[in-house]
C-alpha positions as CSV (number, residue, x, y, z in Angstrom):
1,M,-19.4,3.3,17.4
2,T,-20.5,-0.3,16.8
3,S,-19.9,-1.8,13.3
4,D,-22.8,-3.4,11.5
5,V,-20.4,-6.3,10.6
6,D,-20.3,-9.3,12.8
7,A,-16.7,-9.0,13.7
8,T,-16.7,-12.3,15.6
9,A,-17.2,-14.4,12.5
10,P,-13.7,-14.1,10.9
11,K,-11.7,-14.6,14.1
12,Y,-11.2,-18.2,13.4
13,L,-9.1,-17.1,10.3
14,R,-6.7,-15.2,12.5
15,D,-3.1,-16.6,12.0
16,K,-4.5,-19.3,9.6
17,Y,-3.0,-17.7,6.4
18,A,0.3,-16.2,5.5
19,I,2.2,-14.4,2.8
20,I,5.1,-16.6,1.7
21,G,6.6,-14.7,-1.2
22,V,6.9,-11.2,-2.5
23,G,8.4,-9.8,-5.7
24,E,8.6,-6.7,-7.8
25,T,10.3,-5.3,-10.9
26,T,12.4,-2.1,-10.8
27,Y,10.5,1.2,-10.3
28,T,11.2,3.2,-13.4
29,R,9.9,5.6,-15.9
30,G,9.9,4.3,-19.5
31,S,10.0,0.5,-18.8
32,N,9.9,-0.2,-22.6
33,L,8.0,-3.4,-21.6
34,T,4.4,-4.5,-21.8
35,T,2.4,-5.0,-18.7
36,R,2.4,-8.7,-19.5
37,A,6.2,-8.8,-19.4
38,L,6.3,-6.7,-16.2
39,G,3.7,-8.9,-14.5
40,T,5.5,-12.1,-15.5
41,W,8.8,-10.7,-14.1
42,A,7.2,-9.7,-10.7
43,V,5.3,-13.0,-10.3
44,K,8.5,-15.0,-11.2
45,N,10.4,-13.0,-8.6
46,A,7.8,-13.7,-5.9
47,M,7.9,-17.4,-6.7
48,E,11.7,-17.4,-6.5
49,D,11.5,-15.5,-3.2
50,A,9.2,-18.2,-1.8
51,G,11.0,-21.1,-3.3
52,I,7.7,-22.4,-4.7
53,P,7.5,-24.2,-8.1
54,A,4.9,-23.4,-10.7
55,S,3.2,-26.7,-10.1
56,E,2.2,-25.6,-6.5
57,V,0.6,-22.3,-7.5
58,D,-3.0,-22.8,-8.7
59,G,-4.7,-19.5,-8.1
60,M,-4.1,-16.0,-9.4
61,M,-5.7,-12.6,-8.9
62,S,-5.0,-9.1,-10.2
63,Y,-6.5,-5.7,-10.4
64,S,-6.2,-2.9,-12.9
65,N,-7.8,0.3,-14.3
66,N,-7.9,-1.1,-17.8
67,D,-4.2,-0.8,-17.8
68,S,-2.9,-4.3,-17.3
69,T,-2.8,-7.9,-18.5
70,P,-5.2,-10.8,-17.4
71,S,-4.0,-13.4,-15.0
72,P,-4.2,-16.5,-17.3
73,M,-1.7,-14.8,-19.7
74,I,0.8,-14.3,-16.9
75,A,0.2,-17.8,-15.6
76,G,0.7,-19.4,-19.0
77,D,4.0,-17.6,-19.5
78,L,5.2,-19.1,-16.2
79,G,3.9,-22.7,-16.6
80,I,1.1,-22.2,-14.0
81,R,-2.2,-24.0,-14.6
82,L,-5.0,-22.2,-12.6
83,N,-7.8,-23.8,-10.7
84,F,-9.0,-20.3,-9.8
85,Y,-8.4,-16.8,-11.2
86,M,-10.1,-13.4,-11.0
87,D,-9.1,-10.1,-12.5
88,V,-11.0,-7.1,-10.9
89,Y,-11.3,-3.5,-11.8
90,G,-9.8,-1.3,-9.2
91,G,-6.8,0.7,-7.9
92,G,-6.1,1.8,-4.4
93,S,-7.3,-0.4,-1.6
94,S,-7.4,-3.5,-3.9
95,S,-4.2,-5.0,-2.6
96,E,-5.5,-5.7,0.9
97,A,-9.0,-6.6,-0.5
98,L,-7.6,-9.2,-2.9
99,I,-5.5,-10.8,-0.2
100,G,-8.7,-11.3,1.7
101,L,-10.4,-12.7,-1.3
102,A,-7.5,-15.0,-1.9
103,I,-8.0,-16.3,1.7
104,G,-11.7,-16.9,0.9
105,A,-10.9,-18.8,-2.3
106,I,-8.5,-21.1,-0.5
107,E,-10.9,-21.5,2.4
108,A,-13.7,-22.4,-0.1
109,G,-11.5,-25.2,-1.5
110,M,-11.2,-23.6,-4.9
111,C,-7.4,-23.5,-4.9
112,K,-4.4,-23.9,-2.5
113,T,-2.0,-21.1,-3.2
114,V,-2.8,-17.7,-4.8
115,V,-0.6,-15.1,-6.4
116,V,-1.9,-11.5,-6.3
117,F,-0.3,-9.1,-8.8
118,R,-0.5,-5.6,-10.1
119,S,1.2,-4.5,-13.3
120,M,1.1,-1.0,-14.6
121,N,3.0,1.4,-16.9
122,G,1.8,4.2,-14.7
123,Y,4.2,6.8,-16.2
124,S,4.8,5.9,-19.8
125,Q,1.3,4.7,-20.7
126,V,-1.8,5.1,-18.6
127,R,-1.0,7.9,-16.0
128,I,-3.1,8.1,-12.9
129,G,-3.2,11.9,-12.9
130,G,-5.4,12.2,-15.9
131,T,-2.7,12.9,-18.4
132,G,-1.1,10.7,-21.1
133,V,-3.4,8.0,-22.6
134,R,-6.1,8.7,-20.0
135,A,-6.4,12.4,-21.0
136,A,-7.8,11.4,-24.4
137,A,-10.6,9.2,-22.9
138,P,-14.1,10.5,-23.3
139,I,-16.0,11.5,-20.2
140,G,-18.7,9.0,-19.4
141,G,-20.1,6.9,-16.6
142,D,-19.8,8.3,-13.1
143,A,-17.4,10.9,-14.3
144,V,-20.4,13.0,-15.6
145,H,-21.1,13.7,-11.9
146,T,-17.6,15.0,-11.2
147,A,-15.9,16.3,-14.4
148,P,-18.2,19.3,-14.8
149,Y,-17.0,20.5,-11.3
150,G,-13.3,20.1,-12.3
151,W,-12.8,16.9,-10.4
152,L,-10.7,15.1,-13.0
153,S,-7.7,13.9,-11.0
154,A,-7.3,12.3,-7.6
155,G,-5.8,15.5,-6.2
156,Q,-8.8,17.5,-7.4
157,N,-11.2,14.9,-5.9
158,F,-9.5,14.6,-2.6
159,S,-8.5,18.2,-1.9
160,P,-11.9,19.2,-0.2
161,S,-11.2,16.6,2.5
162,F,-7.8,18.0,3.1
163,M,-9.0,21.6,3.1
164,R,-11.8,20.8,5.5
165,H,-9.3,19.2,8.0
166,M,-7.2,22.4,7.9
167,Y,-10.3,24.5,8.5
168,D,-11.7,22.4,11.3
169,Y,-8.6,21.5,13.2
170,G,-6.0,24.1,12.3
171,T,-3.8,21.6,10.5
172,T,-1.0,23.3,8.6
173,P,0.8,22.5,5.3
174,E,4.1,22.6,7.3
175,Q,2.9,19.8,9.6
176,V,1.7,17.6,6.7
177,A,4.8,18.3,4.6
178,M,6.7,16.2,7.3
179,V,5.1,13.1,5.7
180,K,7.1,13.7,2.6
181,V,10.2,14.6,4.6
182,I,10.1,11.4,6.6
183,H,9.3,9.2,3.6
184,S,12.2,10.8,1.7
185,E,14.5,9.9,4.6
186,H,13.4,6.3,4.4
187,A,13.8,6.2,0.6
188,S,17.4,7.6,0.9
189,N,18.2,4.2,2.5
190,N,16.4,2.2,-0.2
191,P,18.4,1.1,-3.3
192,K,15.1,0.5,-5.2
193,A,13.5,3.9,-4.6
194,Y,12.9,6.1,-7.6
195,Y,13.5,9.3,-5.6
196,K,16.3,8.9,-3.0
197,Q,17.0,12.6,-2.2
198,R,16.3,13.7,1.4
199,L,14.0,16.7,1.4
200,T,13.0,19.5,3.9
201,V,9.7,21.1,4.7
202,D,10.7,24.2,2.8
203,D,11.4,22.0,-0.3
204,V,7.8,20.7,-0.1
205,L,6.2,24.1,0.5
206,N,8.3,25.8,-2.2
207,S,7.4,23.3,-4.9
208,R,4.7,24.5,-7.3
209,M,1.0,24.3,-6.3
210,I,-0.9,21.5,-8.1
211,V,-4.4,21.9,-6.4
212,K,-4.7,23.7,-3.1
213,P,-3.4,22.6,-0.6
214,L,-1.3,20.1,-2.6
215,H,2.1,21.1,-3.7
216,L,4.0,19.1,-6.3
217,L,6.0,17.3,-3.6
218,D,2.9,16.5,-1.6
219,C,2.0,14.2,-4.5
220,C,3.2,10.7,-5.3
221,V,5.7,9.7,-7.9
222,E,4.4,8.1,-11.1
223,T,6.3,4.9,-12.2
224,D,6.2,1.8,-14.4
225,N,6.4,-1.4,-12.4
226,A,4.8,-4.7,-11.4
227,T,4.4,-6.2,-7.9
228,A,3.3,-9.7,-6.6
229,I,2.4,-11.4,-3.4
230,I,1.8,-15.1,-2.7
231,V,-0.8,-16.2,-0.1
232,T,-1.3,-19.8,1.2
233,R,-2.3,-21.5,4.4
234,A,0.0,-21.0,7.3
235,E,0.4,-24.7,7.9
236,R,1.9,-24.9,4.4
237,A,4.0,-21.8,4.7
238,Y,6.9,-23.5,6.5
239,D,7.5,-25.8,3.5
240,Y,8.9,-22.9,1.6
241,R,12.0,-20.7,1.8
242,N,11.3,-17.7,4.1
243,T,9.8,-17.0,7.4
244,P,6.1,-16.2,6.6
245,A,4.3,-13.1,7.4
246,R,1.2,-14.4,9.2
247,I,-2.1,-12.6,8.5
248,L,-4.0,-11.6,11.7
249,A,-6.9,-9.8,9.9
250,V,-7.9,-8.1,6.7
251,A,-10.7,-5.7,5.7
252,G,-11.4,-5.0,2.1
253,R,-13.0,-2.0,0.4
254,V,-15.0,-0.7,3.3
255,C,-17.1,2.3,2.3
256,K,-18.6,5.4,3.8
257,P,-22.3,5.7,3.3
258,R,-21.5,7.5,0.0
259,I,-18.3,7.3,-2.0
260,D,-19.1,9.6,-5.0
261,M,-20.0,12.8,-3.2
262,H,-19.0,11.4,0.2
263,F,-19.1,14.9,1.7
264,Q,-22.9,14.7,1.6
265,H,-22.7,12.4,4.5
266,G,-20.8,12.9,7.7
267,P,-17.6,15.0,8.2
268,I,-15.8,15.7,4.9
269,S,-12.5,14.9,6.5
270,T,-13.5,11.6,7.9
271,V,-12.3,8.7,5.8
272,A,-13.2,5.0,5.5
273,G,-10.8,4.1,8.2
274,Y,-13.3,5.3,10.7
275,Y,-15.5,2.3,9.8
276,I,-12.6,-0.1,9.1
277,K,-11.2,0.2,12.6
278,D,-14.3,-1.5,14.0
279,I,-13.7,-4.5,11.8
280,I,-9.9,-4.8,11.7
281,W,-9.0,-4.4,15.4
282,P,-11.4,-7.0,16.9
283,N,-10.6,-9.5,14.2
284,A,-6.8,-9.0,14.5
285,G,-6.9,-9.2,18.3
286,V,-4.6,-6.1,18.6
287,G,-5.0,-2.4,18.7
288,P,-3.0,0.7,17.5
289,E,-0.7,0.5,20.5
290,D,0.4,-3.0,19.4
291,I,1.5,-2.0,15.9
292,D,5.3,-1.7,15.4
293,L,5.2,-0.2,11.9
294,T,2.6,1.1,9.4
295,G,2.2,1.3,5.7
296,A,-0.3,4.1,5.2
297,Y,-1.2,4.7,1.6
298,D,0.5,8.0,0.5
299,A,-0.9,9.0,-2.8
300,F,-0.6,12.4,-1.1
301,T,0.9,13.5,2.2
302,F,-2.6,14.2,3.5
303,T,-3.9,10.7,2.8
304,T,-1.4,9.2,5.2
305,M,-2.4,11.7,7.9
306,L,-6.2,11.2,7.6
307,Q,-5.9,7.4,7.7
308,L,-3.7,7.3,10.7
309,E,-6.1,9.6,12.6
310,D,-9.3,7.7,11.7
311,Y,-7.8,4.3,12.5
312,G,-7.1,5.5,16.0
313,F,-3.4,6.1,16.1
314,C,-4.2,9.5,17.4
315,K,-7.3,11.5,18.3
316,K,-9.4,13.1,15.6
317,G,-7.9,16.5,14.8
318,E,-4.4,15.6,16.1
319,G,-3.2,14.0,12.8
320,G,-1.1,17.1,12.0
321,D,0.7,16.8,15.3
322,Y,1.1,13.0,14.9
323,V,2.7,13.1,11.5
324,S,5.0,16.0,12.3
325,S,6.1,14.6,15.7
326,G,8.8,12.2,14.5
327,I,6.8,9.1,15.5
328,M,6.8,7.9,11.9
329,R,10.6,8.1,11.4
330,L,12.8,5.1,11.4
331,G,13.9,5.0,15.0
332,G,10.6,6.5,16.1
333,E,7.9,4.7,18.0
334,R,6.0,3.6,14.9
335,P,7.8,4.0,11.5
336,N,5.6,4.5,8.5
337,N,6.3,3.6,4.8
338,T,9.9,2.5,5.5
339,S,10.6,2.0,1.8
340,G,9.6,5.6,0.9
341,G,6.1,4.6,-0.1
342,H,4.3,6.1,-3.1
343,L,5.8,9.5,-2.4
344,C,9.3,8.3,-3.1
345,E,9.8,4.6,-3.9
346,G,7.2,4.1,-6.6
347,Y,3.5,4.1,-7.2
348,T,2.0,0.6,-7.2
349,H,-1.6,1.2,-5.8
350,G,-0.4,-0.1,-2.4
351,M,1.4,-3.3,-3.2
352,N,4.9,-2.0,-2.5
353,M,3.9,-1.1,1.1
354,I,2.7,-4.6,1.8
355,I,5.8,-6.1,0.3
356,E,7.9,-3.7,2.4
357,N,6.1,-4.8,5.6
358,V,6.5,-8.5,4.8
359,R,10.3,-7.9,4.5
360,Q,10.4,-5.9,7.6
361,L,8.7,-8.7,9.6
362,R,11.3,-11.1,8.2
363,G,14.1,-8.7,9.1
364,E,15.3,-8.8,5.5
365,V,14.8,-5.3,3.9
366,D,17.4,-4.4,1.4
367,C,19.4,-1.3,2.3
368,Y,23.0,-0.1,2.3
369,C,24.1,-2.0,5.4
370,P,27.1,-4.3,5.0
371,T,26.7,-8.1,4.4
372,D,28.6,-10.9,5.9
373,N,30.5,-13.6,4.0
374,R,27.3,-15.5,3.4
375,G,25.6,-12.5,1.9
376,R,23.3,-11.8,4.9
377,R,22.6,-8.2,5.7
378,Q,24.1,-7.0,9.0
379,H,21.7,-4.2,10.0
380,T,23.3,-1.3,11.9
381,Y,20.0,0.4,12.8
382,D,21.7,3.7,12.0
383,Y,19.1,5.8,10.2
384,S,20.8,9.2,10.5
385,E,22.5,9.5,7.1
386,E,21.6,8.8,3.5
387,G,22.7,5.4,2.3
388,G,22.2,3.8,5.7
389,C,19.9,1.3,7.3
390,R,16.1,1.0,7.1
391,Q,15.3,-2.2,9.0
392,V,13.0,-1.6,12.0
393,R,14.4,-3.2,15.1
394,D,12.3,-6.0,16.6
395,A,9.5,-5.6,14.0
396,N,6.7,-8.0,15.1
397,I,3.3,-6.6,14.0
398,S,2.6,-4.4,11.0
399,M,-0.4,-2.8,9.6
400,N,-1.2,-1.6,6.0
401,L,-3.8,1.1,5.5
402,G,-5.1,1.0,1.9
403,W,-6.8,4.0,0.3
404,A,-8.9,4.3,-2.9
405,M,-10.5,7.6,-2.0
406,P,-11.8,9.3,1.2
407,G,-14.9,7.1,1.1
408,T,-13.2,3.7,0.5
409,G,-10.3,1.9,2.1
410,S,-8.9,-1.5,3.1
411,S,-6.6,-2.8,5.8
412,L,-4.2,-5.7,6.6
413,V,-2.6,-6.7,9.9
414,M,0.3,-9.1,9.9
415,R,2.7,-10.6,12.4
416,K,6.1,-12.2,12.2
417,G,5.8,-15.9,11.6
């Protein structure tokens, strides 16, 4: 397939921008903090990570589902004066998209350094699954086209795509349960993860059914948290504290021909990655075979599988075999969601998986490996037991696969600076 986007145009941006700082709060339930306090905490941590003063940050972007705090408030609390800011409505797939927009704002001369943040009390206040505060909201807008059919939550909306894949290709719940199993193994080596217990396929399949074919343990964890990422020109990146993660390419919020009732066009089990791959790979100058680790959005176990398949990491219909083969494990050929992702670490609408890949490219993930007398982590690359290592050996190129729904997605490819 040939994309209708001129994929040659953005190639001059390859390697020109970098992520220089990342930060987050704890992943918890019941933060007892406002989203303003959480956002300020995460942005401050990202600035300290980069070693950048407030005077050198002049751009800020955020996204929310009417559940956050505007950028100027966070900036003002940290002594940042903004030359550019933008707060957008959105959830999944926004992380990669806003990094691309940050590059555009800097390229246009509107600012020099941009912080992208997401702050949410996703468990104690506005819950993604349609409960809590959100449950009391009246049905309106586009929801009038879905709510009458019982499509109120993400799981209810996405399940037809998962069921169709099972029908067309013989994909089994046992195969896809391995996504949770593998991510739980990674989370067991992550001090920040909300769920650290290693699980089995039987654990997943024996958990209660939420909406067919999704069991409880096929679904992500809900948490309160904030996350932040700092983007600037690569030429400036080396003025700051850490080895930068250089951006090879980004694709933001690419859609299928329809996103509301996307199954009216094309295969139901085909997701937006089918179109994104024709943008991201040529612009990045690499292909699936060059990627050392992935961060595939795991709102559910199936979302990871469908994306990896449509981006070309395996052939269409072979996603079940791919995710159950062990290739995604630490120590495997291409580890995925090495922090535990949304299924185990915390739910952040994709930000934590970008943060994780930045740290992987630096060789600086936090795990349970010993430190030397200067506090530097001495990675053992032993992933076999709980409370061990989760640093990928020789991580050079990473990819993030963002998801909003089957019909919309985003992507980001980075390399070690």
